[in-house]
N, C-alpha and C positions, 0 to 999 in steps of 0.2 A: 674669496673668503676674507682677505685682509681689508678690502674696501668695505665690505659689510661690517667688519669688526669696528673700523673707524666710525662708520655711521652709527653703530650702536653706542659708542662712547659719546657721540655728540647728542644723541636723542635721549640717553638715559643718564640723568645727572648723578645718580648714586652708584654707577657702575664702578667696580673695584678690581675685577679680574678679567684677564683676556680669555675669551671663549673660543678656543681653537677647535675646529671641526675635524672629524676623522671618520673613516668607514669601519664598521664593525660587523662581524658575522651575526646573523639573526638567529634567535632561538624561539621555539614555539611556546615554551613554558619556563618558569623560573625567572631569575633576574637577567636583564639584558641591558645593552646600551643603545640608545637610538642614534640617529644621524647627528644630533646636536651634542651627543656625549652625555645625555641625561640617563639616569637609572630608570628603567621601564620594566613592565611586566605585562602579561596577558597580550602578547603580540603587539606591544606598543600602545595598547588602549589605556594603560595605567602608568602614570609617571610617579616616581618615588623620590623622596629626599631623605637622606639619613642625617639626623641632627645630633651632634655630639655636644653635650653641655660641659662647661668647665666646673660645674658643681655636682655633688652627689644627688642625682635625681631619684634615687631610691628613697631618699629622705623626703618625707611629705612636706617639710618646710620649703624645699626647693621645687619639688615635683608639681605641686598645685599652681604656684605662680607661673612656672614655665608653660604648662598646658594652657592656662588662661591667656597668657600673652600670645601664644601661638594661634589660638582660636581667634582672638581679636585681630591679629595680623592677616590671617587667611580670609576672614569675613570682609575686611576692608579692601583687600587688594585683588582677590580673585573675581573673575566675571560672574555675574548673576547666573544661576542655573548650573554652574560647574560643581560637580560633586567632589567633596574632599573629606578626609578623615585623618585622625591621628592614632597611630598604633604604637604599641610598646608598653613597657612596664610603668613608666611615669604616668601614662594615661589611666592605667588600671588603678594605680595608687591614688591619683587625684579623685577618681570616681568613688573609690572606697571611702576616702575622707568625706566627700560630699554626702554619701549615704549615711555615714556615721553621724555627721553633724546634724543631719535632718531627722534621724530616727532615734538616736540615743536619748536626747532630752525627753522625748515622748515616752520611751520605755521607762526612764527614771520616774517620770510623773505617774505613769500607770502603776508602777511598783509601789510608790508611796500611797497613792489613793487606794490601791487594793488592800494594803496593810491597814490603812485607816478604817476602811469600810468593814473589813473582817473583824477588827477589834471592836468597832462600834456595835456591830450586830451581836458579838459574843458577850460583851459586857454592858450593853444597853445604856451607854453614857458617853456623850460627846466630850464632857469635861475629862473623864478618865482617859478617853482616847487621846485628847490633846496632851495630857500629862505624859502618857507613854511615848507619844511621837516626838515630843520636844527634845529629849536627850539624843534621839536618833538624828534629828535634823541638825542639831548643834554639832554632834560628832562628825556627821557627813560633811558639814561646812568646813570644819577644821581639816578634814582629810583632803578635800578638793583644794583648799588653799595651800596646804603643805605640798601637795602634788605639783601645783603650779610653780612653787618656789624651788623645790628640790629636783624635779624631773623636767618640768616645762612643757611636756606634750604627752598625748596618749597614743597608743598604737592599737593594732587589731586585738591584741590580747588584753590590754589594760582598759580599753574603752568601756567594757561592760562591768567594771569593778564596782561602780557606784551602785548598780542594781544588786550585785552580790552582797555588798556591805549592808544594804537595806534589808535584804532577806535574812542575813545572819545576825545583824546588830540589833534588830527589833526584839530578839529573844531576851536580852539582858534586862530591859525595862519591864517586859511582860512577866518574867519570873519574879522580880522584886515587887511589882504591883500586885500580882496574884497572892504572894505570901502575905503582904501587908493587909490585903482585903480579908484573907482567911483569919488573920489575927484579930482584926476589928470585929469580924463576925463572932469570934470567941469572946468578945467583951472587952478587949484591950483598947486603950485610947489611941488616937492617931500617932502620937509620938512613940508610944510603946510598940505599936504595930510596925512603924518604920524601923525602929531599932531591931526588932526581932527579924524583920526581913533582911536587914544587913548582916546580922549575926548568924542567923539560921540558914538563909538561902544564899547570901553573898559569897561565901567561900566556894560553893558549888558553881555559881555563875562565873566567878573569877577563874576557877579551874578550867571550865569548859571554854571560856573566852580565850585564855592564854594558850590553851591547847590548839585551838583553831588558828590563832595568830602565829603560833610556832610552826604549824603546818605550812602556812603561807610563807613564813620567814625562811623556811628551808630552800625555797626557790630563789632567794636573793643571791645565793652562792653559785647559781648556774651561769655558764658562759654566755648563753643566749640572752641578749639584752631585753627582749620582750618578756620572757619568763621572769627574769630578774626584777624588772620593774613591776610586774604583776605581783610578785612576792612582797616587794616593798610597800606598794599601795595597799594590798590586802591585809598584811600584818599590822601596818601602821593604822589603817582605818579601823580595824576591830579594836585595837588598844584605845584609840581616841574615843570611839563610841562607848566603850566600857568606862573610860574616865568620865565622860559626860554623864553617863547613867548613874554612876556611883557618886557623882558630885551633885547632880540636880534632883535625882529621885528622893533622897532623904528629906530635902527641903520641901519638895512638892507633896510628899506623902504625909507630912505633918499637918497639912491643911485639912480641916475636917470635911471640906466640900470636895476634896479630890476623889474620894471613893464613894460610890453610890451602892449602899448595901441593899441587897435583895432579901426576900424572905428565905430563911434557912429551911431546907427541905425537911419534911416530917420524917422522923426516924422510923415511924411505923410504915411509911410508904415503901412499896416494893422498889428496890433499887437493882440496877443491872449489875451482875457480878461475873467474874471470870469463871468459865465452865471448868472447874478443877477436875471433875471426873474424867473429862476428855483431854486432859493435859498431855498424856503420853501419845494419844492419837494425833493431836495437833502437832506435837514435836516431831513425830515420825513423818507426817505429811510434809512438814517444813523441810526436814532433812532430805526427803526424796526429791522434792522440787529443786532444792539447791544442787544436789548431785546431778540431776538431769540437766539443769541449766549449765552446770560446770562443763559437761561434755560439749556444749555449744561454744565454749570459749575458744578463740583462735588468736594468733598474734595480731595485735592491733597495729596496722600500718599507718605511717604518716601520710597525710593527704598533701601531695605536692601541687595540686591543681589550684593555682592562684585565681583562675577564672571562676572558681566556685564561690569566691568571696564578693563578686560584683553582681549587680542585678541583671535580669534577663534582657533589659533594654540598654545595656551598656554600649556606648558608642565605641570605646576603645576595643572591647571584645569583638564587636561587629567588624571593626577594621582589621583586627588580627585574623579573623575567620576569612575575610575577603582576601587577605594575602595568602592564606593557606590554600584557598580555592584556586588562586592564580599560580600556584606552584612555587611561591616564594618561601613559604614556611612561616612558622609562628615567631613569637618574640623570645622563646626559650632556646638556649643553645648551651652546649658543653664546650670545654676548651681543653686541648692538649698543648703542652709546652715542649720545646726542644731547644738545644743550644747551638744548632747550626742549620743552615739552609738544607744541607744534604740529609740531616736527620729529619727535618720537617717534611722533606719530599718523600722520604721513606715511610713516614707515618701516613702522609696523604695517600700514597699508593695502596697501603694496607686498608685504610679507611674507605677508599673508593670501592673496594671489593664488597663493602657492606651497603652500598647504594643500589639503586635500581628498584624495580617494582616490588620485589620480594625482600629487599634489604631492610635493615632496622634504622638506616640513616637516610634522611631525605636529601641533604646536600651539604657541601663543605664550603667554607670560605677560608682562603689561605693567602699567603704572600704572593703565590704564583698567579692569583687572579688579578693583581695590580701590576705585576711585572709584565713587560711586553711578551706576547706569545712568540714561540719559536725563537727564544732569546739567543740560543747558541748560534743559529744560522745568521741572525741579524748582527751579532757581535763581529762575525767575520766580515760582513759588509761594512760595518762602522769602522773596523780596523783599516780597511782599504781606503775609506773616505778620509780617515785621519791622515794617512800617509800622503794622499793627494792634497789635502788641505794645508799640510805643512809646507808645501811648495808654493802656495798662493799667497798674495799680499793679504795682510790682516784687514778686514773690513768690519768696522763697528758703527752702529747707528747711535748718534748722539742727539739728545733732545736739544732743541733751540727755542728757549722760552721767549725770545725777542724776535722771532721770525715775522716777516711782513704778512699781514692777513688781508689787506685790502684787495690784493690780486688773486686771492684763493678762489672765490666764486667765478670771476671771469676766466681764470685759467682752467677751471674745471669745465666751463662751457666750451672752451676751445678743444680741450681734450676729448670731450664727448663727441663734438663734431668730427674730429679726426678719426675717432674710433668707429664712427658710423660710416664715414665716406672713404677717404683715400688710403688709410692704413690697412684695411682688409684687402683692398685692391692691390696695394703694393706687395703685401705678403703673398697673395695668390700668384702674382707675377714671379715671385721667388720660389713658387711651388711649395710654400708653407701653408697648405690648406688647413691643417689642424690648428695651427697657431692663429690663422685668420678667423676661424670659427670661435676660438676662445676670446679673441678681442671683441667680436660682435656680442658674445654673451656677457661681456663686461659692461656694456652700455647701461642696462637697467640699474646695475649696482652703482655706477657713477651718477646716474640721475638721482637716485635716492640720497647719495652723499651730497650732491649739490643742493638738494632741497633742505637737507639738515643744516648745511652751512648757512644758507640764506635765512633760515628761521631763527638764528641766534644773533644777538647783538655782540659787539666785539669783545667786551669783558668775559661774557659766558663762553664764547668761542675760544678765547685765549686760555681760559681755565681748563676747559675740557680737552683741548688739544694738548696742552702741557701734560696733563695726567696720562693721556694715551701715549704720548711720546716717551714719557718717563718709563712706562711699562715696556714699550718696545725696546728702549735702550737697555733695560735690564735683561730682556729676553735675548737680545743680540750678544750681550756679554756672556750669558749662560751658554748659548750656542758656541761661541768662540772658545770658551773654556772647555766645553765638552769635546769638541773636535780637535783641540790642540793639547789636551792633557795627555800624560803618559798612557799608553794603551793598557787597559785593564778591564776586567769584566764589570758589568753593571751590578751594583749592589742596592739593597733597599734604602740605604742612607743617601743614595743619589736622588731619591724620589721625595716629593713633598711629605712632610711629617703627618699632615692631616689624612693623607691617602694610605700610608702604611701603618699608622699608629695601632689599629686593631690587631695587626698581625706581626708587628716587629717593633721592639723597643730596645734601648740600651739600659741595662740594669746593673749598676755598679761597674760600668765599663765593659760588661759582657753582653753578647748578643742573645736575645730571647725571641724565639719565633713561636707564634701561636696559630692553632687551627681551630676555627669555630665549627662546631658540629651541630647541625640542626636535626633533631630526631624525627623519624617518620611516625613512630608510635606515640601513644599517649603517655606523657611523663607523669601524669597523675596515677598511672598504674604502677604500684610498687614493684611488681615482678619485672615489668619492662625497664623501669629505672635501674633496677639491680643488674639486669642483663646488659644494658648499655654501659653502665659503670664498669662492670667486670671485663667487658670486651675492650673498652678503652684502656683499662689498666694493663691488660695483656699486651696490647699493641705498644 
């Protein structure tokens, strides 16, 4: 293994870490470790890599570039024909953003065009239609500009606000225009009609507009950022569209060509009227329908299913489903905290009772997954080794950046010849048959190492050997420190931070242990989510 590791450092110019092999017990489902130490699933047919970002990948600003960079790297470096996919919340967020960026502009355009066509058909004048739409477009432009300055980005809640403002903001201009048209029909001049529209209809329009803006404004004070931003954009947008309407409409309505007057209906012509005789019947029917529908009302649950917000052809969702099929679980998990390893183990034992085919938990991830198995038994052995190591001379591997390299390839050739011929024979004479077999198996690895050495010029060989030797020197110091330190139990702080970070941290000098709980049921089900939450709180 050590010879192969040296060969890897010579053939891989960007290698940074020692890859030490070990043997692990195999599992038919769920997460596993293969012979190389890689995370695997589906009986070794699927390899997995867990990527931890230094930034908040739930933020779309960081999620989308991360996913794009990962996809580019995988496409360039993986062999052609190899299947790969990226699962996790960042992938879902990036796809949600791509979908919104693709479809929201079209929905805004359709909304504007729909309002324009409907008004044009109703009022039969493209000039009048342009007059009504202009304040809406101006107010919407102000809103989008202010959103970019004050908030900077949109989220799932705020992204459709432009369409909502179009639908609600068009009313302001329509009411003012209609009142002005009616006044002109009654014989008033365009200026007088515009004045009557502002004085007569303006207060009602302002009241309705500010009431709607206040309803949106109430959401500003919620703790949830998405709802708060939705309230900010909605209330500000409606006020700005009102401001544009009451600023531009008086100017536009004073133009004689703004309003196209149609023939006033003949007063003798039969007009449709409200059926006053049936008013009580209509009221009774309305009340009955309302009461009947009232019995259908149930508590409206929150939809926790983030998968519902992506398209059916989502790559990230397909990857998550593939993980679930392989017994690994989805991207969603709950967490319990504890202040000691003993408390965390007690929680784990209780939670394990909820796993299994009929349990509500699919699997757990804990600090005990990264600590060596059978730790208590091994600590006894390590204690004995420490006692013996304390009596031996200290042996440390030191890197030699100025070692002679010209003799490396010839010496390897001699070593290979000796390993092939007389060394196995000599060991067999000493009845060391197992050791002789090991020496014979070493020959192919030495051949690969010799080929790697011969393929490099001296500067590259020097650079890569120095890096490998520096890693080995550091490893030997760690071994020496481990076996010669005072005898004490192994703790999570003895392990690499990247390995234990999901399950153990120091918070204000205090130990915090976490257990990740992957649910077996559908967390989009409110009842299941409540049951899981209550069970975890009880534990």
